[in-house]
C-alpha atoms as an extended CHARMM CRD file, in Angstrom:
* protein
*
       125  EXT
         1         1  UNK       CA            -75.0670000000      -43.3220000000       11.5250000000  PROA      1               0.0000000000
         2         2  UNK       CA            -77.5250000000      -41.2390000000       13.5090000000  PROA      2               0.0000000000
         3         3  UNK       CA            -81.2830000000      -40.7370000000       13.1320000000  PROA      3               0.0000000000
         4         4  UNK       CA            -81.0340000000      -37.9720000000       10.5450000000  PROA      4               0.0000000000
         5         5  UNK       CA            -78.5520000000      -39.8220000000        8.3440000000  PROA      5               0.0000000000
         6         6  UNK       CA            -80.7110000000      -42.9430000000        8.5110000000  PROA      6               0.0000000000
         7         7  UNK       CA            -83.8550000000      -40.9930000000        7.5790000000  PROA      7               0.0000000000
         8         8  UNK       CA            -82.0000000000      -39.3990000000        4.6670000000  PROA      8               0.0000000000
         9         9  UNK       CA            -80.7440000000      -42.7970000000        3.4440000000  PROA      9               0.0000000000
        10        10  UNK       CA            -84.2450000000      -44.2970000000        3.6460000000  PROA      10              0.0000000000
        11        11  UNK       CA            -85.5850000000      -41.3220000000        1.6890000000  PROA      11              0.0000000000
        12        12  UNK       CA            -82.7380000000      -41.1390000000       -0.8570000000  PROA      12              0.0000000000
        13        13  UNK       CA            -82.9200000000      -44.8490000000       -1.6370000000  PROA      13              0.0000000000
        14        14  UNK       CA            -86.7020000000      -44.6040000000       -1.9860000000  PROA      14              0.0000000000
        15        15  UNK       CA            -87.4080000000      -47.3840000000        0.5040000000  PROA      15              0.0000000000
        16        16  UNK       CA            -90.9290000000      -46.0100000000        0.8550000000  PROA      16              0.0000000000
        17        17  UNK       CA            -91.2870000000      -45.8500000000        4.6350000000  PROA      17              0.0000000000
        18        18  UNK       CA            -93.0620000000      -43.0860000000        6.4870000000  PROA      18              0.0000000000
        19        19  UNK       CA            -91.2360000000      -41.3190000000        9.3220000000  PROA      19              0.0000000000
        20        20  UNK       CA            -92.7860000000      -43.4740000000       12.0550000000  PROA      20              0.0000000000
        21        21  UNK       CA            -91.7890000000      -46.7320000000       10.3180000000  PROA      21              0.0000000000
        22        22  UNK       CA            -88.3430000000      -45.3250000000        9.5520000000  PROA      22              0.0000000000
        23        23  UNK       CA            -87.7850000000      -44.6660000000       13.2630000000  PROA      23              0.0000000000
        24        24  UNK       CA            -89.0650000000      -48.1400000000       14.1560000000  PROA      24              0.0000000000
        25        25  UNK       CA            -86.6000000000      -49.6450000000       11.6690000000  PROA      25              0.0000000000
        26        26  UNK       CA            -83.8180000000      -47.4760000000       13.1000000000  PROA      26              0.0000000000
        27        27  UNK       CA            -84.5780000000      -48.8620000000       16.5730000000  PROA      27              0.0000000000
        28        28  UNK       CA            -84.3630000000      -52.4250000000       15.2380000000  PROA      28              0.0000000000
        29        29  UNK       CA            -80.9480000000      -51.7620000000       13.6760000000  PROA      29              0.0000000000
        30        30  UNK       CA            -79.6880000000      -49.8980000000       16.7700000000  PROA      30              0.0000000000
        31        31  UNK       CA            -79.2640000000      -53.0800000000       18.8160000000  PROA      31              0.0000000000
        32        32  UNK       CA            -77.3050000000      -51.4730000000       21.6500000000  PROA      32              0.0000000000
        33        33  UNK       CA            -79.7020000000      -48.5010000000       22.0020000000  PROA      33              0.0000000000
        34        34  UNK       CA            -76.8890000000      -45.9770000000       21.5910000000  PROA      34              0.0000000000
        35        35  UNK       CA            -78.8920000000      -43.7330000000       19.2550000000  PROA      35              0.0000000000
        36        36  UNK       CA            -76.5540000000      -44.5610000000       16.3810000000  PROA      36              0.0000000000
        37        37  UNK       CA            -76.1640000000      -47.5130000000       14.0410000000  PROA      37              0.0000000000
        38        38  UNK       CA            -72.6010000000      -48.7540000000       13.7430000000  PROA      38              0.0000000000
        39        39  UNK       CA            -71.2520000000      -50.8500000000       10.9070000000  PROA      39              0.0000000000
        40        40  UNK       CA            -71.7440000000      -54.1690000000       12.7040000000  PROA      40              0.0000000000
        41        41  UNK       CA            -75.3270000000      -53.3280000000       13.6560000000  PROA      41              0.0000000000
        42        42  UNK       CA            -76.0610000000      -52.3460000000       10.0540000000  PROA      42              0.0000000000
        43        43  UNK       CA            -74.5940000000      -55.5750000000        8.6610000000  PROA      43              0.0000000000
        44        44  UNK       CA            -76.4810000000      -57.6950000000       11.1640000000  PROA      44              0.0000000000
        45        45  UNK       CA            -79.7030000000      -55.8640000000       10.3040000000  PROA      45              0.0000000000
        46        46  UNK       CA            -79.2180000000      -56.3780000000        6.5870000000  PROA      46              0.0000000000
        47        47  UNK       CA            -77.8210000000      -59.9170000000        6.6470000000  PROA      47              0.0000000000
        48        48  UNK       CA            -79.5430000000      -61.2530000000        9.7440000000  PROA      48              0.0000000000
        49        49  UNK       CA            -78.1680000000      -63.8950000000       12.0640000000  PROA      49              0.0000000000
        50        50  UNK       CA            -75.9320000000      -66.6110000000       10.6760000000  PROA      50              0.0000000000
        51        51  UNK       CA            -77.7100000000      -69.8290000000        9.7600000000  PROA      51              0.0000000000
        52        52  UNK       CA            -76.5880000000      -73.1430000000       11.2900000000  PROA      52              0.0000000000
        53        53  UNK       CA            -74.4270000000      -74.0770000000        8.2860000000  PROA      53              0.0000000000
        54        54  UNK       CA            -72.4900000000      -70.7880000000        8.4500000000  PROA      54              0.0000000000
        55        55  UNK       CA            -72.0980000000      -71.1140000000       12.2360000000  PROA      55              0.0000000000
        56        56  UNK       CA            -70.6600000000      -74.6440000000       11.9130000000  PROA      56              0.0000000000
        57        57  UNK       CA            -68.3330000000      -73.5330000000        9.1130000000  PROA      57              0.0000000000
        58        58  UNK       CA            -67.1540000000      -70.5430000000       11.1710000000  PROA      58              0.0000000000
        59        59  UNK       CA            -66.5710000000      -72.7520000000       14.2230000000  PROA      59              0.0000000000
        60        60  UNK       CA            -64.5830000000      -75.2110000000       12.1190000000  PROA      60              0.0000000000
        61        61  UNK       CA            -62.3860000000      -72.4490000000       10.6440000000  PROA      61              0.0000000000
        62        62  UNK       CA            -61.8870000000      -70.9340000000       14.1050000000  PROA      62              0.0000000000
        63        63  UNK       CA            -60.7750000000      -74.2630000000       15.5720000000  PROA      63              0.0000000000
        64        64  UNK       CA            -58.3200000000      -74.7840000000       12.7190000000  PROA      64              0.0000000000
        65        65  UNK       CA            -56.7570000000      -71.3770000000       13.3450000000  PROA      65              0.0000000000
        66        66  UNK       CA            -56.8000000000      -71.6050000000       17.1710000000  PROA      66              0.0000000000
        67        67  UNK       CA            -53.5120000000      -73.4950000000       17.3530000000  PROA      67              0.0000000000
        68        68  UNK       CA            -53.1560000000      -73.2910000000       21.1320000000  PROA      68              0.0000000000
        69        69  UNK       CA            -56.8220000000      -74.1300000000       21.8440000000  PROA      69              0.0000000000
        70        70  UNK       CA            -57.2550000000      -71.0140000000       23.9830000000  PROA      70              0.0000000000
        71        71  UNK       CA            -60.5640000000      -69.9650000000       22.4170000000  PROA      71              0.0000000000
        72        72  UNK       CA            -58.9520000000      -66.7060000000       21.2820000000  PROA      72              0.0000000000
        73        73  UNK       CA            -57.1590000000      -66.1390000000       17.9930000000  PROA      73              0.0000000000
        74        74  UNK       CA            -54.0800000000      -64.0260000000       18.3640000000  PROA      74              0.0000000000
        75        75  UNK       CA            -51.6190000000      -62.9220000000       15.7090000000  PROA      75              0.0000000000
        76        76  UNK       CA            -49.3810000000      -65.9050000000       16.4660000000  PROA      76              0.0000000000
        77        77  UNK       CA            -52.2800000000      -68.3220000000       15.7980000000  PROA      77              0.0000000000
        78        78  UNK       CA            -53.3150000000      -66.6020000000       12.5940000000  PROA      78              0.0000000000
        79        79  UNK       CA            -49.7710000000      -66.3630000000       11.2380000000  PROA      79              0.0000000000
        80        80  UNK       CA            -49.5140000000      -70.1590000000       11.3600000000  PROA      80              0.0000000000
        81        81  UNK       CA            -52.5350000000      -70.6700000000        9.0860000000  PROA      81              0.0000000000
        82        82  UNK       CA            -53.0710000000      -67.4860000000        7.0600000000  PROA      82              0.0000000000
        83        83  UNK       CA            -50.7870000000      -67.1620000000        4.0590000000  PROA      83              0.0000000000
        84        84  UNK       CA            -50.7310000000      -63.8430000000        2.2030000000  PROA      84              0.0000000000
        85        85  UNK       CA            -47.9360000000      -64.7120000000       -0.2450000000  PROA      85              0.0000000000
        86        86  UNK       CA            -50.3420000000      -65.0270000000       -3.1670000000  PROA      86              0.0000000000
        87        87  UNK       CA            -52.3350000000      -61.8720000000       -2.3610000000  PROA      87              0.0000000000
        88        88  UNK       CA            -52.2610000000      -59.5640000000       -5.4300000000  PROA      88              0.0000000000
        89        89  UNK       CA            -50.8850000000      -56.6060000000       -3.4190000000  PROA      89              0.0000000000
        90        90  UNK       CA            -48.0530000000      -58.7410000000       -2.0070000000  PROA      90              0.0000000000
        91        91  UNK       CA            -47.2430000000      -60.1970000000       -5.4060000000  PROA      91              0.0000000000
        92        92  UNK       CA            -47.2910000000      -56.7010000000       -6.8990000000  PROA      92              0.0000000000
        93        93  UNK       CA            -44.9980000000      -55.3200000000       -4.1920000000  PROA      93              0.0000000000
        94        94  UNK       CA            -47.6080000000      -52.8320000000       -2.9430000000  PROA      94              0.0000000000
        95        95  UNK       CA            -47.9190000000      -54.3540000000        0.5440000000  PROA      95              0.0000000000
        96        96  UNK       CA            -46.0580000000      -56.7520000000        2.7750000000  PROA      96              0.0000000000
        97        97  UNK       CA            -47.4540000000      -60.0510000000        4.0040000000  PROA      97              0.0000000000
        98        98  UNK       CA            -47.7350000000      -58.5400000000        7.4910000000  PROA      98              0.0000000000
        99        99  UNK       CA            -49.7750000000      -55.5980000000        6.1830000000  PROA      99              0.0000000000
       100       100  UNK       CA            -52.2060000000      -58.0030000000        4.5420000000  PROA      100             0.0000000000
       101       101  UNK       CA            -52.3100000000      -60.0970000000        7.7260000000  PROA      101             0.0000000000
       102       102  UNK       CA            -53.2540000000      -57.0390000000        9.8040000000  PROA      102             0.0000000000
       103       103  UNK       CA            -55.9220000000      -56.0500000000        7.2680000000  PROA      103             0.0000000000
       104       104  UNK       CA            -57.3130000000      -59.5800000000        7.5440000000  PROA      104             0.0000000000
       105       105  UNK       CA            -57.3190000000      -59.3310000000       11.3380000000  PROA      105             0.0000000000
       106       106  UNK       CA            -59.0350000000      -55.9200000000       11.1750000000  PROA      106             0.0000000000
       107       107  UNK       CA            -62.0470000000      -57.5220000000        9.4830000000  PROA      107             0.0000000000
       108       108  UNK       CA            -62.7660000000      -59.2990000000       12.7680000000  PROA      108             0.0000000000
       109       109  UNK       CA            -62.2730000000      -56.3630000000       15.1160000000  PROA      109             0.0000000000
       110       110  UNK       CA            -65.8330000000      -55.6060000000       16.1900000000  PROA      110             0.0000000000
       111       111  UNK       CA            -65.1850000000      -52.1320000000       17.5520000000  PROA      111             0.0000000000
       112       112  UNK       CA            -62.4700000000      -50.8050000000       15.2620000000  PROA      112             0.0000000000
       113       113  UNK       CA            -62.4380000000      -47.0700000000       14.7390000000  PROA      113             0.0000000000
       114       114  UNK       CA            -59.8880000000      -44.5800000000       13.5360000000  PROA      114             0.0000000000
       115       115  UNK       CA            -59.8450000000      -42.4080000000       16.6380000000  PROA      115             0.0000000000
       116       116  UNK       CA            -57.7800000000      -42.1390000000       19.8290000000  PROA      116             0.0000000000
       117       117  UNK       CA            -60.1980000000      -44.4470000000       21.6640000000  PROA      117             0.0000000000
       118       118  UNK       CA            -59.5370000000      -47.2950000000       19.2200000000  PROA      118             0.0000000000
       119       119  UNK       CA            -60.4660000000      -50.5450000000       20.9680000000  PROA      119             0.0000000000
       120       120  UNK       CA            -58.5970000000      -53.0150000000       18.7740000000  PROA      120             0.0000000000
       121       121  UNK       CA            -56.9620000000      -55.6710000000       20.8940000000  PROA      121             0.0000000000
       122       122  UNK       CA            -55.4060000000      -57.8630000000       18.1760000000  PROA      122             0.0000000000
       123       123  UNK       CA            -57.4070000000      -60.8960000000       19.2960000000  PROA      123             0.0000000000
       124       124  UNK       CA            -60.4800000000      -62.5950000000       17.8530000000  PROA      124             0.0000000000
       125       125  UNK       CA            -62.8180000000      -64.4550000000       20.1990000000  PROA      125             0.0000000000
């Protein structure tokens, strides 16, 4: 989302900021200074940093899934612990377990995009 889209959203949702404050808020959300706010920057701006409890819980889940202890979750690690058999779309025959697994993995891909420069690497660090 660029400057103009952000200004429009602030206006449309009646946040009540003037243009100067809107641009200051945009700069806070735009953590990498690219002039655009990506999905991850937006979520971090809205949710904030994880608290200590969430960090410990995330670390614990990561360690459980990191079967080889490499510090990186790859498909082989995740397949050993993630079970999609009971997912409604699998049970209903709409998707395969692998399709659900890849959707699950996509939630962790920080720079996923639907263009030719897609940077998905299939690993979660």
